[in-house]
N, C-alpha and C positions, 0 to 999 in steps of 0.2 A: 641645512639653510645659510646662508652666508650671515654675517654681521655687517651690523651698517662701519665705515667707515668712519673717523674724525673728521668733520671738516671744520674748517674757522669759523668761525659765531663775528660778525660783526658787530662793533660795538655799535651799541645804542646812548652813549654818551654822548649828546649834541657838542659839536666842534665847536671849541670857544676860541678867544682870542688875548694877549694878551695888551695890558692900557699901552705898552709903546710901539706895537705893531698897528694897533688901533689909532694913535697919535701922528705915524709917521704916515699913515696909508691919509690921514685928512689930510696932510701940507702936500701931498703928492697927487691929490684928486683921482684917489682909486680905492677898491673894495677888493672885497675875499669872495670865492667860491665856499660854500658852505658843503660841496659835495666833495671836491678834492683839495683846498686847504690854500690855495693860489691867488696871489696879489693879481688884484688887475689893475691897470692903469683907466684912465678917462671914465671915471664912474662918480656918479654925482652925490653927493652925501645920503642923500636919501632914496639911492637906488637899491631895485627889489625885484629880484629875480631875472637879471640882465645874463644875455648869455655869455658861458665862461670858455674862453678863446684857448685854454689849456685842454679839458675835459666834456665842452660841450654841451655841457646840461646848463640850465636857467635857472642857478643859485648863486649868480653872483648880487650881492648886497654894500653897499656903500657904508663906509665906515660908521658914521654917523648914527645909521640905519640897524648898526649891528649893536651900538650901544641902547637903542631904545631896547632892541629883541631879549637885551640881557645876555649877549655872546661875549661878552669881556669878562674875563677873570681879572 
């Protein structure tokens, strides 16, 4: 019987952003994708589940919304 190979384990820690990143995004009317971490422009401050131009997932949140969600460290 073959032994199972080791596979990469995805971190269960939620993605967070620095206050500096969030302040910059706020000034640019941008937000961040929780799936891939990319900053996305043209994002309202209270945006939730916008589609990401980079990865295609609906995980983009506005800068101020990230603060309310506790995603800023």
